[in-house]
C-alpha positions as CSV (number, residue, x, y, z in Angstrom):
1,X,123.5,93.0,-155.5
2,X,125.5,91.1,-157.9
3,X,123.7,89.9,-161.0
4,X,124.9,87.1,-163.5
5,X,124.3,85.8,-166.9
6,X,124.2,81.9,-167.7
7,X,122.9,79.2,-170.2
8,X,121.0,76.1,-168.6
9,X,119.9,72.9,-170.1
10,X,117.5,70.4,-168.8
11,X,117.4,66.9,-168.0
12,X,114.6,64.3,-168.7
13,X,111.7,64.8,-170.6
14,X,111.6,68.7,-171.3
15,X,114.4,67.7,-173.7
16,X,111.7,66.4,-176.1
17,X,109.4,69.3,-175.8
18,X,107.2,69.7,-179.4
19,X,107.6,72.2,-181.7
20,X,104.2,73.3,-181.0
21,X,104.7,73.7,-176.9
22,X,107.6,75.8,-177.8
23,X,106.1,77.8,-179.9
24,X,103.2,78.5,-177.3
25,X,105.8,80.0,-175.2
26,X,107.9,81.7,-178.2
27,X,105.6,82.6,-180.7
28,X,101.6,83.5,-181.4
29,X,99.0,85.1,-179.9
30,X,99.7,84.3,-176.2
31,X,103.4,84.5,-176.5
32,X,103.8,88.0,-174.6
33,X,101.3,86.8,-171.5
34,X,103.2,83.5,-171.3
35,X,106.5,85.0,-171.5
36,X,105.9,87.3,-168.8
37,X,104.4,84.9,-166.9
38,X,107.4,82.5,-166.9
39,X,109.8,85.7,-166.6
40,X,108.1,86.4,-163.3
41,X,108.0,82.7,-161.9
42,X,111.3,81.9,-163.1
43,X,112.6,85.1,-161.3
44,X,110.9,84.0,-158.0
45,X,112.6,80.6,-158.5
46,X,116.1,81.5,-159.1
47,X,115.4,84.3,-155.9
48,X,115.2,81.3,-153.5
49,X,117.0,81.9,-150.5
50,X,116.6,85.8,-150.4
51,X,114.2,86.6,-147.7
52,X,111.5,89.0,-149.0
53,X,107.7,88.5,-149.1
54,X,107.4,92.0,-151.3
55,X,106.3,90.4,-154.8
56,X,106.6,94.5,-156.1
57,X,110.0,95.1,-154.8
58,X,111.5,91.8,-156.2
59,X,110.5,92.6,-159.7
60,X,111.9,96.3,-159.2
61,X,115.1,95.3,-158.1
62,X,115.4,92.7,-161.3
63,X,113.9,95.0,-163.8
64,X,116.6,94.1,-166.2
65,X,116.2,90.6,-166.1
66,X,115.2,88.3,-168.9
67,X,115.1,84.7,-169.7
68,X,114.7,83.2,-173.4
69,X,114.1,79.8,-174.3
70,X,115.7,78.6,-177.5
71,X,115.1,75.6,-179.2
72,X,117.9,73.5,-180.5
73,X,118.3,70.3,-182.2
74,X,119.7,68.3,-179.3
75,X,116.7,70.1,-177.1
76,X,116.1,73.2,-175.7
77,X,118.2,75.7,-173.6
78,X,117.3,78.6,-171.5
79,X,119.4,82.0,-171.6
80,X,119.5,83.9,-168.6
81,X,120.5,87.6,-168.0
82,X,120.7,89.8,-164.8
83,X,119.5,86.9,-162.7
84,X,120.4,86.4,-159.1
85,X,123.5,85.4,-158.4
86,X,122.4,83.5,-155.3
87,X,120.9,80.9,-157.4
88,X,124.7,79.5,-158.6
89,X,127.9,78.0,-156.6
90,X,131.1,77.9,-157.8
91,X,129.8,79.3,-161.3
92,X,126.9,76.3,-161.9
93,X,123.3,76.5,-161.0
94,X,122.2,75.2,-157.9
95,X,120.7,71.5,-158.8
96,X,117.6,72.0,-156.8
97,X,117.0,75.7,-158.5
98,X,117.5,74.0,-162.0
99,X,115.0,71.5,-161.3
100,X,112.6,73.9,-160.3
101,X,113.2,76.5,-162.9
102,X,112.5,73.7,-165.3
103,X,109.3,72.8,-163.8
104,X,107.9,76.4,-164.1
105,X,108.7,76.2,-167.6
106,X,106.8,72.5,-168.1
107,X,103.5,74.2,-166.4
108,X,104.0,77.3,-168.4
109,X,103.9,75.5,-171.6
110,X,101.2,73.2,-170.5
111,X,99.4,76.0,-169.7
112,X,99.5,78.0,-173.0
113,X,99.7,74.7,-175.1
114,X,96.6,72.9,-173.5
115,X,94.7,74.0,-170.4
116,X,93.9,77.8,-171.9
117,X,92.8,75.8,-175.0
118,X,88.8,76.3,-174.9
119,X,88.8,73.4,-177.0
120,X,90.0,71.5,-174.5
121,X,88.7,72.1,-171.1
122,X,85.7,73.9,-170.3
123,X,87.1,76.4,-167.7
124,X,83.5,78.2,-167.1
125,X,81.9,74.8,-165.4
126,X,83.1,72.6,-162.3
127,X,83.9,69.5,-163.9
128,X,85.9,71.2,-166.5
129,X,87.9,72.8,-163.9
130,X,88.3,69.7,-161.8
131,X,89.5,68.0,-165.0
132,X,92.1,70.8,-165.9
133,X,93.2,70.4,-162.4
134,X,93.8,67.0,-162.7
135,X,95.7,67.0,-166.0
136,X,98.1,70.0,-164.6
137,X,99.1,67.3,-161.7
138,X,99.0,64.5,-164.2
139,X,101.3,66.3,-166.3
140,X,103.7,67.1,-163.5
141,X,104.0,63.3,-162.8
142,X,103.3,63.9,-159.0
143,X,100.2,61.4,-158.7
144,X,101.4,57.6,-158.0
145,X,98.5,55.5,-158.9
146,X,100.4,52.5,-157.0
147,X,100.8,53.8,-153.8
148,X,98.5,53.4,-151.2
149,X,97.2,56.8,-149.5
150,X,100.2,58.5,-147.6
151,X,100.3,62.2,-148.7
152,X,99.4,64.5,-145.7
153,X,99.0,68.6,-146.8
154,X,100.4,71.0,-144.3
155,X,99.4,74.3,-144.0
156,X,100.6,77.3,-142.3
157,X,102.4,80.8,-142.6
158,X,105.5,82.3,-143.7
159,X,105.8,84.4,-141.5
160,X,106.1,82.3,-137.7
161,X,107.9,82.6,-134.7
162,X,111.3,80.4,-134.4
163,X,109.2,78.4,-131.7
164,X,106.6,77.5,-134.1
165,X,108.9,76.8,-136.7
166,X,110.6,74.4,-134.8
167,X,107.3,72.6,-134.0
168,X,106.2,72.2,-137.7
169,X,109.7,70.3,-137.9
170,X,108.7,67.8,-135.0
171,X,105.5,67.3,-136.4
172,X,107.0,66.4,-139.8
173,X,109.8,64.0,-138.2
174,X,106.6,62.2,-137.0
175,X,104.8,61.7,-140.1
176,X,108.4,60.8,-141.7
177,X,108.6,58.3,-139.3
178,X,105.3,56.8,-140.0
179,X,106.5,56.8,-144.0
180,X,103.8,59.6,-144.9
181,X,104.8,62.0,-148.0
182,X,104.5,66.0,-147.6
183,X,102.7,68.3,-149.6
184,X,102.7,72.4,-148.8
185,X,102.6,75.6,-150.5
186,X,106.2,75.2,-151.5
187,X,107.6,78.5,-149.6
188,X,109.2,79.1,-146.1
189,X,107.9,79.2,-142.6
190,X,105.4,76.0,-141.9
191,X,105.5,75.4,-145.5
192,X,109.5,74.2,-145.0
193,X,109.4,72.9,-141.7
194,X,107.4,69.6,-142.0
195,X,109.6,68.7,-145.4
196,X,112.8,69.1,-143.2
197,X,111.8,67.1,-140.2
198,X,109.9,64.4,-142.5
199,X,113.3,64.0,-144.1
200,X,115.0,63.0,-141.0
201,X,111.9,60.3,-140.4
202,X,112.4,58.9,-143.3
203,X,116.0,58.6,-143.5
204,X,115.7,56.8,-140.3
205,X,113.1,54.3,-142.0
206,X,114.9,53.8,-144.9
207,X,112.1,55.6,-147.3
208,X,113.0,55.9,-150.8
209,X,111.6,57.9,-153.4
210,X,109.7,60.3,-150.2
211,X,107.6,62.9,-152.2
212,X,107.6,66.6,-151.2
213,X,105.6,68.0,-153.0
214,X,105.0,72.2,-153.7
215,X,102.0,73.5,-155.1
216,X,102.3,77.2,-156.1
217,X,100.8,79.8,-158.3
218,X,101.9,82.9,-160.4
219,X,100.9,85.5,-158.2
220,X,102.2,83.8,-154.6
221,X,105.5,82.4,-156.4
222,X,107.6,85.6,-155.9
223,X,106.8,85.9,-152.1
224,X,107.0,82.3,-151.5
225,X,109.6,81.0,-153.9
226,X,109.9,77.1,-153.6
227,X,112.4,75.9,-150.7
228,X,115.0,73.7,-151.2
229,X,113.1,70.5,-149.9
230,X,110.4,70.7,-152.6
231,X,111.4,67.7,-155.3
232,X,108.4,68.3,-157.1
233,X,106.9,71.5,-158.0
234,X,104.0,72.3,-159.7
235,X,102.5,75.9,-160.8
236,X,98.7,76.4,-160.9
237,X,97.5,79.1,-162.8
238,X,95.8,80.5,-159.7
239,X,95.0,80.2,-155.9
240,X,91.7,78.7,-156.9
241,X,93.3,75.7,-158.6
242,X,96.0,75.3,-156.4
243,X,93.6,75.1,-153.4
244,X,91.5,72.6,-155.5
245,X,94.7,70.4,-156.1
246,X,95.6,70.6,-152.4
247,X,92.3,68.9,-151.5
248,X,92.3,66.6,-154.3
249,X,95.5,65.0,-153.8
250,X,95.9,65.0,-150.1
251,X,94.7,62.2,-147.7
252,X,94.7,64.3,-144.5
253,X,95.5,68.3,-143.9
254,X,97.1,69.8,-141.0
255,X,97.0,73.7,-140.2
256,X,99.8,75.1,-138.5
257,X,99.6,78.7,-137.1
258,X,99.7,81.4,-140.2
259,X,98.1,84.6,-141.4
260,X,95.3,85.5,-143.8
261,X,96.8,82.9,-146.1
262,X,96.4,80.2,-143.7
263,X,92.6,81.3,-142.9
264,X,91.9,81.7,-146.8
265,X,92.7,77.7,-146.7
266,X,90.7,77.2,-143.9
267,X,87.5,78.9,-145.1
268,X,87.7,76.9,-148.7
269,X,88.3,73.9,-146.4
270,X,85.2,74.7,-144.3
271,X,83.2,75.5,-147.6
272,X,83.9,72.0,-148.6
273,X,83.6,70.2,-145.7
274,X,79.9,72.0,-144.5
275,X,78.3,70.9,-148.2
276,X,76.1,68.1,-147.5
277,X,77.1,66.4,-150.4
278,X,80.2,65.5,-148.3
279,X,79.1,64.2,-145.3
280,X,80.5,60.9,-146.2
281,X,83.7,62.6,-147.3
282,X,86.9,61.1,-145.2
283,X,89.1,64.1,-144.9
284,X,91.3,64.3,-141.5
285,X,91.9,67.8,-140.6
286,X,94.2,68.8,-137.6
287,X,94.9,72.4,-136.5
288,X,98.5,72.3,-134.6
289,X,101.5,74.3,-133.0
290,X,103.3,74.5,-130.1
291,X,101.4,74.8,-126.3
292,X,102.0,78.8,-127.0
293,X,99.7,78.5,-129.6
294,X,96.8,77.3,-127.7
295,X,95.3,81.0,-128.0
296,X,95.8,81.5,-131.9
297,X,94.0,78.3,-132.3
298,X,90.8,79.5,-129.9
299,X,90.8,82.3,-132.0
300,X,90.2,80.3,-135.0
301,X,87.9,77.9,-133.3
302,X,85.5,80.9,-132.3
303,X,86.0,82.9,-135.5
304,X,84.4,79.5,-137.6
305,X,81.7,79.1,-134.8
306,X,80.8,82.7,-135.6
307,X,80.6,82.2,-139.0
308,X,79.1,78.6,-139.4
309,X,78.0,77.6,-135.4
310,X,78.2,74.1,-134.5
311,X,78.3,73.1,-137.9
312,X,82.2,72.8,-137.5
313,X,82.0,70.0,-134.9
314,X,83.9,67.0,-135.5
315,X,85.4,68.6,-138.8
316,X,88.9,69.5,-137.1
317,X,91.1,68.3,-134.3
318,X,93.0,70.9,-132.2
319,X,95.7,69.4,-130.8
320,X,98.8,71.8,-128.9
321,X,102.3,70.9,-127.6
322,X,102.4,67.1,-128.7
323,X,103.6,66.1,-132.4
324,X,103.3,62.9,-131.3
325,X,100.2,62.5,-131.2
326,X,99.2,64.6,-134.0
327,X,101.3,62.1,-136.1
328,X,99.6,59.1,-134.8
329,X,96.3,60.5,-135.3
330,X,97.0,61.3,-139.0
331,X,98.4,57.9,-139.8
332,X,95.4,56.1,-138.1
333,X,93.1,58.2,-140.0
334,X,94.7,57.8,-143.2
335,X,94.3,54.4,-142.8
336,X,90.2,54.8,-142.6
337,X,90.8,56.9,-145.8
338,X,92.2,54.1,-147.6
339,X,89.4,51.8,-146.2
340,X,87.0,54.5,-147.6
341,X,88.5,55.1,-151.1
342,X,88.4,51.1,-151.3
343,X,84.6,51.0,-150.5
344,X,83.8,53.7,-152.6
345,X,85.8,53.1,-155.5
346,X,87.6,56.7,-155.3
347,X,91.2,56.8,-156.9
348,X,94.0,56.6,-153.9
349,X,95.6,59.2,-155.8
350,X,93.1,62.1,-156.5
351,X,90.2,62.4,-154.7
352,X,87.1,62.5,-157.4
353,X,84.2,62.0,-155.3
354,X,84.9,65.3,-153.3
355,X,82.5,68.0,-154.1
356,X,83.6,71.2,-154.4
357,X,81.0,74.3,-154.6
358,X,81.4,75.9,-158.2
359,X,81.7,79.6,-156.8
360,X,84.9,78.1,-154.7
361,X,86.5,77.2,-158.2
362,X,86.0,80.3,-159.8
363,X,89.1,82.9,-160.0
364,X,88.5,85.9,-157.6
365,X,90.5,89.1,-158.7
366,X,91.3,91.0,-156.2
367,X,90.6,94.5,-157.6
368,X,89.2,97.3,-155.5
369,X,85.8,97.7,-157.3
370,X,85.2,93.4,-156.4
371,X,86.6,93.8,-153.2
372,X,84.1,96.6,-152.1
373,X,81.4,94.1,-154.1
374,X,81.8,91.8,-151.4
375,X,78.9,91.8,-148.9
376,X,80.0,89.6,-145.5
377,X,77.0,89.1,-143.6
378,X,76.0,86.7,-141.2
379,X,72.7,85.7,-142.5
380,X,74.3,84.3,-145.5
381,X,74.2,80.3,-146.0
382,X,77.2,78.4,-144.9
383,X,78.4,78.2,-148.5
384,X,78.2,81.6,-149.6
385,X,79.7,83.0,-146.1
386,X,82.7,80.5,-146.8
387,X,83.2,81.7,-150.4
388,X,83.0,85.4,-149.8
389,X,84.8,85.5,-146.5
390,X,87.5,83.4,-148.2
391,X,87.9,86.2,-151.0
392,X,88.2,88.7,-148.4
393,X,91.4,87.0,-146.8
394,X,92.3,86.3,-150.2
395,X,92.5,89.9,-151.4
396,X,94.2,90.8,-148.1
397,X,96.9,88.3,-149.2
398,X,97.2,90.0,-152.5
399,X,97.7,93.3,-151.3
400,X,100.0,92.3,-148.9
401,X,102.7,90.2,-151.0
402,X,101.5,90.0,-154.8
403,X,102.6,92.3,-157.3
404,X,99.5,93.5,-158.6
405,X,97.7,94.1,-155.6
406,X,101.1,95.7,-153.8
407,X,100.3,98.3,-156.6
408,X,96.8,98.6,-156.8
409,X,97.0,99.4,-153.1
410,X,99.8,102.4,-153.5
411,X,97.9,103.5,-156.5
412,X,94.3,103.4,-155.0
413,X,94.5,102.8,-151.1
414,X,93.5,100.2,-148.9
415,X,90.8,98.0,-149.8
416,X,87.3,98.2,-148.3
417,X,85.7,95.0,-146.9
418,X,82.2,95.4,-145.9
419,X,80.8,93.4,-143.2
420,X,77.6,93.4,-141.0
421,X,77.3,94.4,-137.2
422,X,78.2,90.2,-136.3
423,X,81.0,90.2,-138.4
424,X,82.7,93.4,-138.5
425,X,84.3,93.3,-134.9
426,X,85.3,89.3,-135.3
427,X,87.3,89.9,-138.5
428,X,88.9,93.1,-137.5
429,X,89.5,91.4,-134.0
430,X,91.3,88.3,-136.0
431,X,93.2,90.6,-138.3
432,X,94.6,92.8,-136.0
433,X,95.8,89.8,-133.8
434,X,97.4,88.6,-137.0
435,X,99.3,91.7,-137.4
436,X,100.2,92.1,-133.6
437,X,102.0,88.6,-133.9
438,X,104.0,89.4,-137.0
439,X,101.9,87.0,-139.1
440,X,101.5,89.8,-142.2
441,X,104.9,90.5,-143.0
442,X,108.1,89.0,-142.9
443,X,110.1,92.2,-142.1
444,X,109.2,95.7,-140.5
445,X,106.1,96.9,-139.7
446,X,103.0,96.3,-141.3
447,X,100.8,98.9,-142.9
448,X,97.3,97.1,-143.4
449,X,96.3,97.0,-147.0
450,X,92.8,96.9,-145.9
451,X,90.0,99.0,-143.8
452,X,86.7,97.0,-142.5
453,X,83.5,99.0,-142.8
454,X,80.1,98.6,-141.9
455,X,77.4,96.8,-144.4
456,X,74.9,99.3,-146.1
457,X,71.9,98.3,-144.7
458,X,70.8,99.4,-148.0
């Protein structure tokens, strides 16, 4: 494994960082935490293209990796030591990787100097969290006030079959032909395919300035490094703010086949769509994949109906094996979104009127104690059940691919998930199907990081 040393300078606005912003990363009380956060995210970006979804293994392989920010009279510079050689071509850093690296720096500096400042944003309140998410997206310049609604969020797994991946490209192509932009979790698989397909559709329509937005967070970025199609990368501080950014930015959502991360996203979305305050919300949702994925989506639909009953009727459409129908329906639905935003006075570029349950917004750290404290009961109301089942899936994501989760599982064993008699078999079956279909891990056999156990009647 060859490693490299290199100095890299930015282009554009990052050359104008203030002394206060640079100080947040290089000195002061937050220095150590922010420096470690930046180091981890930077390594993930530099490791783009190396196929591994084991964040702990990546960090272990580059224990001697170092990156230092230095302020110079003409701007700033990054000094990289013992980084992945795959980031260079002929001794120069690949331009897309360089741009992603400085996007990470921009967002980490902004977190340290603005977002984590309690005097600016009250992250203990729902409105404060939403305002912080808005400011992060605004700072990253991914919102375009002058544009009509045209942004489609695409969710799906990083570990999918070749047939499923090719289908995501076909759907992306149909979206691109309709001049729709793409936003994904920025990684490989179903996050990359729609962008590749849309790029061809945009080229045919001579679309200039198409947006391929990738939203990530520090815990997941090592396992899902930004794919090369992403031209706007944003790193949010945690999974909850990342999920809120998706639904606030997007004008429609397409869900491709995936594993527990995709299930987490679906549960987050259901918690919003089933909230009575959002009964007039216009947010088209399509579940789609190749014809062979019909069984997968039937399992998802059955699971959602077990959790929420007929309340899910009309909340999403399922289309398999017809990428053109997906493109046509999404384009037509987004026109309705535009009319709705115009009539309600909501912004085209950020869905302010959407109501997100506060429990959905609160960060959930997947520790053994907190996971064991989840009580998955079918008697809970829809909002509470959506929150707790989403947190259960989020915990499994952590144990599968996040550095902290992987190390916790190695030390303390599997997470213990407690569910009542109605949910336990359905949850266990769904998770076993994900494993059998190869959706839990990119390479090798999957060893579960969880156990599903009966809920204590007391």
